[in-house]
C-alpha positions in Angstrom: 10.0 25.5 19.1 11.6 26.3 22.5 12.2 30.0 21.1 8.4 30.2 20.2 7.5 29.1 23.6 9.7 31.5 25.3 8.5 34.3 23.2 4.9 33.4 24.1 5.7 33.3 28.0 7.4 36.6 27.5 4.4 38.3 26.1 2.2 36.8 28.8 4.3 38.2 31.6 5.3 41.7 30.2 2.2 43.3 31.3 2.7 41.8 34.7 6.1 43.1 34.9 5.2 46.5 33.9 2.4 46.6 36.5 4.8 45.3 39.3 7.6 47.8 38.4 6.2 50.4 40.4 4.7 48.3 43.2 5.6 49.6 46.7 6.5 46.9 49.5 3.8 46.4 52.1 4.6 48.4 55.3 4.8 45.0 57.2 8.0 44.0 55.1 10.5 46.3 56.9 9.7 44.9 60.3 9.7 41.2 59.0 13.3 41.5 57.8 14.6 41.1 61.5 12.7 37.8 61.6 14.4 36.3 58.5 16.3 33.2 59.8 20.1 33.1 59.4 21.4 31.7 56.1 18.4 33.1 54.1 18.0 36.3 52.1 14.6 38.1 51.9 13.0 38.8 48.5 9.7 40.3 47.7 6.8 40.3 50.1 4.6 38.6 47.5 1.2 38.5 49.3 -0.8 39.7 52.1 -4.0 37.8 53.3 -5.5 39.8 56.2 -3.2 39.4 59.2 -0.9 37.1 57.3 2.0 38.1 55.2 4.2 36.0 52.8 8.0 36.8 52.2 10.0 35.2 49.5 13.3 34.1 51.0 16.0 32.1 49.4 19.3 30.5 50.8 22.2 33.1 51.2 24.3 30.7 49.0 22.0 30.7 46.0 24.3 32.9 44.0 27.5 31.2 45.2 29.1 29.3 42.2 30.1 26.5 44.6 26.5 26.1 45.6 24.3 27.6 43.0 20.6 27.4 43.6 18.2 25.2 41.5 14.9 26.4 39.8 13.6 23.0 40.2 14.1 22.7 44.0 11.5 23.0 46.5 11.1 26.5 47.9 10.2 28.0 51.2 8.5 31.2 52.5 8.5 33.1 55.6 4.8 33.1 56.8 4.5 36.4 58.7 1.7 36.9 61.5 1.0 40.5 61.3 -0.8 43.2 63.5 -4.5 43.7 63.0 -3.9 46.5 60.6 -1.4 44.6 58.6 1.3 47.2 59.2 3.9 45.4 61.3 5.3 41.7 61.7 4.6 40.0 65.1 6.1 36.6 64.5 7.2 34.7 61.5 8.0 31.0 60.6 9.6 29.4 57.7 7.3 27.0 55.8 7.5 25.1 52.4 6.1 27.0 49.5 3.7 25.2 47.4 4.0 27.0 44.1 4.7 30.2 42.3 2.5 33.2 43.4 -0.1 34.0 40.6 1.0 37.6 40.7 4.5 37.0 39.1 5.7 35.6 35.9 7.1 32.1 37.4 3.7 30.8 36.7 4.2 31.8 32.9 7.6 29.9 32.9 6.5 26.9 35.1 5.6 24.9 31.8 9.0 25.6 30.2 10.8 24.4 33.4 8.6 21.5 33.5 9.6 20.4 30.1 13.2 20.6 31.0 12.8 18.9 34.3 11.3 16.1 32.2 14.5 15.7 30.3 16.6 15.2 33.4 16.6 11.3 32.8 18.2 11.8 29.4 21.1 13.7 31.0 24.1 12.2 32.9 23.4 11.6 36.8 23.7 14.8 38.7 23.4 17.1 35.8 21.2 20.3 36.3 19.0 20.7 33.2 19.4 24.0 31.3 18.7 25.5 27.9 20.8 28.6 27.0 22.7 29.9 24.1 26.5 30.4 24.7 29.8 30.5 22.8 33.5 29.5 23.6 35.8 32.3 24.6 38.9 30.4 24.6 41.7 31.8 22.6 43.9 28.7 22.8 44.9 28.1 19.3 44.4 24.4 19.7 40.8 25.0 20.5 38.5 24.3 23.7 38.6 20.8 24.7 35.1 19.0 24.8 35.3 16.0 27.4 33.4 13.0 28.0 33.0 13.8 31.7 33.2 17.0 33.9 36.6 16.7 34.7 39.8 17.8 33.4 41.1 14.2 33.6 38.3 13.0 31.4 38.7 11.9 27.8 38.7 14.6 25.1 36.1 14.0 22.6 36.8 16.8 20.2 37.4 20.4 20.3 35.7 23.9 19.7 37.8 26.3 17.4 39.2 29.5 18.7 38.1 32.9 17.2 38.0 32.4 13.4 39.0 35.4 11.4 37.6 34.7 8.0 39.0 36.5 5.0 37.0 36.8 1.9 38.6 39.6 0.2 36.4 42.4 1.9 33.2 40.6 1.4 33.3 39.0 4.9 31.4 40.2 7.9 33.9 39.0 10.4 34.0 41.0 13.6 37.5 42.5 14.8 38.1 39.7 17.3 36.8 36.9 14.9 33.7 34.6 14.9 33.3 32.6 18.1 32.0 28.9 18.3 28.3 28.8 19.3 26.5 26.0 21.1 23.6 25.1 23.4 24.0 24.7 26.9 21.9 21.6 28.0 23.2 21.0 31.6 25.4 21.9 34.5 27.6 20.0 36.9 30.4 20.9 39.3 31.7 23.9 37.3 31.2 22.5 33.9 28.6 22.9 31.3 27.2 20.0 29.3 26.8 21.2 25.5 25.7 20.2 22.1 25.2 21.4 18.5 28.3 23.5 18.2 28.4 25.4 14.9 31.2 26.3 12.5 32.1 29.9 13.7 30.4 32.4 11.6 28.8 30.2 9.3 25.4 31.6 10.1 26.5 35.1 9.5 28.6 34.8 6.4 27.5 34.1 2.7 27.0 30.4 2.8 28.1 30.1 -0.8 31.5 31.7 0.0 32.0 30.2 3.5 35.3 28.1 3.0 35.2 24.3 3.1 38.7 24.6 5.0 37.0 26.6 7.8 37.4 24.9 11.3 34.8 22.4 12.1 33.8 22.0 15.9 32.9 18.9 17.6 29.0 19.3 17.4 28.1 16.3 19.7 27.3 16.3 23.3 30.2 16.9 25.8 31.4 18.8 28.7 33.3 22.2 28.7 34.6 24.3 31.6 32.4 27.0 32.7 35.3 29.5 32.8 35.8 29.2 28.9 32.1 30.1 28.1 30.3 33.4 27.3 27.1 34.7 26.1 24.8 37.8 25.6 22.0 38.9 27.8 18.8 37.9 26.2 15.1 39.2 27.0 13.9 36.7 29.6 11.1 39.0 30.3 12.3 39.9 33.9 13.2 43.3 35.4 16.3 44.9 33.3 19.1 46.6 35.0 20.2 44.1 37.6 20.4 40.5 38.6 18.5 38.2 41.1 20.0 36.5 44.1 18.4 33.3 43.2 16.7 32.2 39.9 13.2 33.4 40.7 11.7 36.8 40.0 10.8 37.4 43.6 14.2 36.9 44.8 16.3 39.9 46.0 17.1 42.2 42.9 20.5 43.6 42.8 21.4 46.6 40.4 24.3 45.8 37.9 26.1 47.7 35.2 27.1 47.1 31.6 30.8 47.2 30.4 30.5 50.7 29.2 28.3 51.9 31.9 24.4 52.1 32.4 22.2 49.4 33.8 22.5 45.9 32.1 20.1 45.0 29.4 20.1 42.9 26.2 23.0 45.0 24.9 26.3 43.1 25.9 26.9 40.2 28.2 28.2 39.2 31.5 31.9 39.1 32.5 31.6 35.5 33.5 28.9 32.7 33.5 29.3 30.3 36.5 26.5 27.9 36.4 22.9 27.4 35.0 19.4 26.2 36.1 16.7 25.8 33.6 16.4 29.1 31.5 18.5 30.9 34.2 22.5 31.7 34.2 24.3 32.6 37.2 26.6 35.3 36.0 28.9 38.1 37.2 28.1 41.4 35.5 30.9 43.7 34.3 31.1 45.6 37.6 31.2 42.6 39.7 27.7 41.8 40.8 27.0 38.1 40.9 23.6 36.9 40.5 20.9 35.2 38.2 19.7 36.3 34.8 17.0 34.5 32.8 17.8 33.7 29.3 21.2 34.0 27.5 21.9 33.8 23.9 24.8 33.3 21.4 23.8 35.9 18.7 27.0 37.8 17.6 25.4 40.2 15.2 22.5 41.9 17.0 21.2 42.0 20.5 18.7 39.3 21.7 15.8 41.5 22.6 
């Protein structure tokens, strides 16, 4: 059901994204940049009402793994007083932002994030709600520990198998590096992901009748894994391709980023690292070292997630 809702939201906003892709910034934005308070980063100038302009701004620490932003947190905007011809900024004040701008697709995804926010009470205290597909990248032959708390000292509930090289006499579809163990990320806290629903590695991609009973079985319950042991592919989150956002919002500063083999990032391939998550967004590092937010990650090991 979540996938269907995501697809529906994507369809709703694709036309908007296409229309906005060629938008030029209003003339007043350049002069307003000097008025952005210290500790904030300017994003899109998302509205002009007569002699008042509105500039999206987000804390400079929004893409810091130690202090990741939250899609559920209250936002602010720089409200800019303009010259009568609306070409230059005269003064500016940081004010609370009441909601997403009707002109961008945060509105389309608001219901999806509201649903996730409603599940916060079912998660451990202090956990940021998320909903992303991912897999274990841990090659330890003993498997990746799934713990009861977000701490290396916490009790181990079970493990996720390392890459599994299935052999069926040539009838298998196993990739060169082996099948990875997939799961859902449902939360984040202090450098740890809360996961559930881990699947036997490769079972979804091999002949079910031939998949061996002796194949490794992951711990499928809820538990915590270290973020540096987690990977995923970029999925189509109906945002601007080719780069990452400084905060988990489509009007945050956009930064171009590259794929592993070159070219702007898209739904082919995945990030070098996943640091954190918030709602449908993941804080990642691209293959060329750009750190920012991408909306939608998936765990499909056979095709891209477009």
